C-alpha positions as a printed Julia matrix, in Angstrom:
169×3 Matrix{Float64}:
  -0.71  -11.24   18.99
  -1.77   -9.79   15.62
  -2.04  -12.31   12.77
  -3.11  -12.02    9.14
  -4.17  -15.2     7.39
  -6.54  -16.67    4.82
 -10.1   -16.83    6.09
 -11.75  -20.21    6.61
 -15.46  -21.04    6.23
 -15.71  -21.01   10.03
 -14.77  -17.29   10.0
 -17.81  -16.17    7.99
 -20.0   -15.35   11.03
 -17.33  -13.05   12.47
 -16.72  -11.5     9.03
 -20.43  -10.81    8.65
 -20.59   -9.17   12.11
 -17.58   -6.99   11.23
 -19.12   -6.03    7.89
 -22.43   -5.08    9.55
 -20.59   -2.95   12.15
 -18.68   -1.19    9.36
 -21.8    -0.7     7.24
 -23.72    0.74   10.21
 -20.82    3.09   10.97
 -20.74    4.29    7.34
 -24.51    4.81    7.28
 -24.33    6.8    10.53
 -21.86    9.09    8.73
 -24.16    9.34    5.68
 -21.73    7.34    3.54
 -23.77    5.05    1.3
 -21.07    2.89   -0.25
 -22.14   -0.51    1.08
 -25.59   -2.03    1.17
 -27.22   -5.43    1.58
 -26.13   -6.56   -1.89
 -22.4    -5.76   -1.68
 -20.59   -6.87    0.21
 -22.71   -9.45    2.03
 -22.43  -12.88    3.61
 -22.86  -14.75    0.31
 -20.12  -12.62   -1.29
 -17.7   -13.45    1.52
 -18.62  -17.14    1.43
 -17.8   -17.27   -2.3
 -14.56  -15.36   -1.82
 -13.52  -17.7     1.01
 -14.05  -20.66   -1.36
 -11.73  -18.88   -3.83
  -9.06  -18.33   -1.14
  -9.23  -14.57   -1.61
 -10.33  -13.39    1.86
  -7.68  -12.42    4.39
  -8.46  -11.65    8.0
  -6.53   -9.84   10.68
  -7.01  -10.97   14.26
  -5.72   -9.99   17.67
  -5.92  -13.36   19.38
  -9.48  -14.45   18.63
 -10.81  -10.94   17.98
 -11.4   -10.11   14.3
 -10.02   -6.65   13.54
 -10.07   -6.47    9.76
 -10.88   -8.13    6.46
  -9.73   -7.68    2.87
 -10.56   -9.49   -0.35
  -7.65   -9.8    -2.81
  -8.13  -11.09   -6.35
  -7.75  -10.12  -10.0
 -11.39   -9.15  -10.69
 -11.86   -5.62  -12.03
 -15.17   -3.88  -12.5
 -16.11   -3.35  -16.17
 -16.4     0.38  -15.4
 -12.64    0.43  -14.8
 -11.94   -0.14  -18.51
 -12.19    3.63  -19.03
  -9.41    4.33  -16.5
  -5.91    5.16  -17.72
  -4.01    2.71  -15.54
  -0.2     2.98  -15.54
   0.9    -0.46  -14.39
   0.27   -3.99  -15.58
  -0.39   -7.22  -13.66
  -2.5    -5.81  -10.79
  -3.87   -7.45   -7.71
  -7.17   -5.82   -6.75
  -8.29   -4.85   -3.26
 -11.99   -5.22   -2.47
 -13.95   -4.7     0.74
 -11.06   -3.61    2.94
 -12.57   -3.05    6.36
 -11.41   -2.49    9.89
 -13.76   -2.56   12.87
 -14.9     1.02   13.6
 -13.54    0.78   17.16
 -10.09   -0.13   15.76
  -9.9     2.53   13.05
  -7.1     5.06   13.38
  -4.87    2.65   15.33
  -2.79    1.19   12.5
  -4.91   -1.86   11.64
  -5.81   -0.56    8.18
  -2.18    0.24    7.47
  -1.19   -3.28    8.55
  -3.85   -4.79    6.26
  -2.67   -2.66    3.35
   0.99   -3.54    3.91
   0.17   -7.24    4.15
  -1.84   -6.99    0.9
   1.11   -5.32   -0.84
   3.57   -7.93    0.45
   1.33  -10.77   -0.68
   0.95   -9.15   -4.12
   4.73   -8.81   -4.5
   5.3   -12.39   -3.39
   2.79  -13.57   -6.02
   4.49  -11.58   -8.8
   1.99   -8.73   -9.15
   3.44   -5.37  -10.19
   0.68   -3.13   -8.86
  -2.41   -2.9    -6.7
  -5.69   -1.32   -7.78
  -8.85   -0.41   -5.93
 -11.71    2.01   -5.94
 -13.11    4.02   -3.06
 -16.36    5.95   -2.74
 -15.58    9.6    -3.44
 -17.74   10.69   -0.49
 -15.65    8.65    1.95
 -12.9    11.24    2.38
 -11.25    9.36    5.23
 -10.78    6.25    3.06
  -9.6     8.23    0.02
  -7.08   10.15    2.12
  -5.93    6.9     3.75
  -5.0     5.43    0.37
  -3.29    8.64   -0.76
  -1.2     8.74    2.45
   0.01    5.22    1.68
   1.22    5.95   -1.83
  -1.86    5.16   -3.89
  -2.28    7.46   -6.89
  -5.64    8.64   -8.17
  -6.12    7.47  -11.78
  -9.65    8.73  -12.43
 -13.18    8.01  -11.35
 -16.05    5.75  -12.34
 -19.81    5.93  -11.98
 -21.78    3.0   -10.55
 -25.46    3.23  -11.5
 -26.3     0.62   -8.85
 -25.48    3.06   -6.03
 -27.94    5.57   -4.5
 -28.34    8.9    -6.3
 -25.5    11.23   -5.35
 -23.33    8.32   -4.22
 -22.34    6.81   -7.56
 -18.84    8.28   -8.05
 -15.87    6.13   -7.04
 -12.22    7.13   -7.29
  -9.83    4.59   -8.78
  -6.43    4.26   -7.12
  -3.28    2.42   -8.15
   0.08    1.78   -6.54
   3.16    0.36   -8.23
   4.92   -2.35   -6.28
   8.7    -1.94   -6.44
């Protein structure tokens, strides 16, 4: 049975394994959006303390993770956002072996439902411009491109991230 729930401190080992599998998969595809500094185990531990990490499981198997909070990167200030009161998606990941089977869509829908229930009017996120599969995934699910930002902390040629937003009706 598929469940989506807040992560507990005891989930951090499984979250780290999932993150490492996703990072390795991205690197194998020459997509340099994640490294050892973000996201990492310490990041997830802090987010779990803040009750902002949600996990999707099939029984005991961890399929996906998403961080949901209000933090927005300072670079986003230059973006012409259209909606107020956003919840922000960070570090959405689905195990590489589960990708393309609806798990990402389920995580996104659950994030949107949670945002609505908490009174948010929109969802925002950014996605590495070189990760076409992720960018197309968000577009297919109603997220609108609002512009792009440049992260100097990323490797040369991998600094451009597209900002997406979706209004919650």
